[in-house]
C-alpha positions as CSV (number, residue, x, y, z in Angstrom):
1,X,0.0,0.0,0.0
2,X,1.1,3.6,-0.5
3,X,-0.1,7.0,0.7
4,X,-1.7,9.4,-1.9
5,X,-2.7,13.0,-1.4
6,X,-5.6,14.4,-3.3
7,X,-8.2,17.2,-3.2
8,X,-11.8,16.1,-3.0
9,X,-14.8,17.7,-4.8
10,X,-15.4,20.0,-1.8
11,X,-11.9,21.4,-1.8
12,X,-10.5,19.4,1.1
13,X,-7.0,18.0,0.8
14,X,-7.1,14.3,1.9
15,X,-4.7,11.4,2.3
16,X,-5.4,7.7,1.9
17,X,-3.7,4.4,1.8
18,X,-4.3,2.8,-1.5
19,X,-3.5,-0.4,-3.4
20,X,-2.2,-0.3,-7.0
21,X,-5.8,-1.1,-8.0
22,X,-7.3,1.9,-6.2
23,X,-4.5,4.4,-6.9
24,X,-6.7,6.3,-9.4
25,X,-9.7,6.4,-7.0
26,X,-8.1,7.5,-3.7
27,X,-11.5,8.1,-2.1
28,X,-11.9,4.3,-2.0
29,X,-8.6,4.0,0.0
30,X,-8.2,3.9,3.8
31,X,-8.4,7.5,5.1
32,X,-5.3,8.8,7.0
33,X,-5.5,11.6,9.5
34,X,-8.3,13.3,11.4
35,X,-11.7,14.0,9.9
36,X,-12.4,17.6,10.9
37,X,-16.0,17.1,10.0
38,X,-16.3,15.2,13.3
39,X,-15.2,18.2,15.4
40,X,-17.9,19.6,17.7
41,X,-18.2,23.0,15.8
42,X,-21.3,24.0,17.9
43,X,-19.3,23.5,21.0
44,X,-16.3,25.4,19.6
45,X,-18.6,28.3,18.8
46,X,-20.1,28.3,22.3
47,X,-16.7,28.1,24.0
48,X,-15.3,31.0,21.8
49,X,-18.4,33.1,22.5
50,X,-18.2,32.5,26.3
51,X,-14.4,33.1,26.5
52,X,-14.7,36.3,24.4
53,X,-17.5,37.6,26.7
54,X,-15.6,36.6,29.9
55,X,-12.4,38.3,28.7
56,X,-14.3,41.4,27.5
57,X,-13.0,41.1,23.9
58,X,-16.0,42.8,22.4
59,X,-14.5,45.3,20.0
60,X,-11.6,45.6,17.6
61,X,-9.9,47.9,20.1
62,X,-10.4,45.3,22.9
63,X,-8.7,42.7,20.7
64,X,-5.8,45.0,19.8
65,X,-5.1,45.7,23.5
66,X,-5.5,42.1,24.6
67,X,-2.0,40.8,23.6
68,X,-2.1,37.0,23.3
69,X,-5.5,36.7,24.9
70,X,-7.3,36.1,21.6
71,X,-4.8,33.4,20.6
72,X,-5.3,31.7,23.9
73,X,-9.1,31.8,23.5
74,X,-8.9,30.3,20.1
75,X,-6.5,27.5,21.1
76,X,-8.5,26.8,24.2
77,X,-11.7,26.3,22.3
78,X,-10.1,24.0,19.7
79,X,-7.1,22.2,21.2
80,X,-8.7,19.6,23.4
81,X,-11.3,18.7,20.8
82,X,-8.7,18.4,18.1
83,X,-6.4,16.2,20.3
84,X,-9.5,14.0,21.1
85,X,-10.1,13.6,17.4
86,X,-6.5,12.5,16.8
87,X,-6.8,10.0,19.7
88,X,-10.1,8.7,18.4
89,X,-12.0,9.9,21.5
90,X,-14.6,11.8,19.4
């Protein structure tokens, strides 16, 4: 088996393990890597909203004065969910 990389019809770059017989149809191969479609996007939105409200990042001026706070909020909302996806917990 070998790994191939392709872009599907929706514009997502994908990887799959394929046999010589399925090399031309990688979507029939064994997917490699996380499927971000399985992320809890509603939960991410909720966590982003709640953290932005708690930290008072309500305007562009607030964000400009916040330093790395915005980065921390974004990472906090996504990191654990993405790690769980890699581990197969979600």
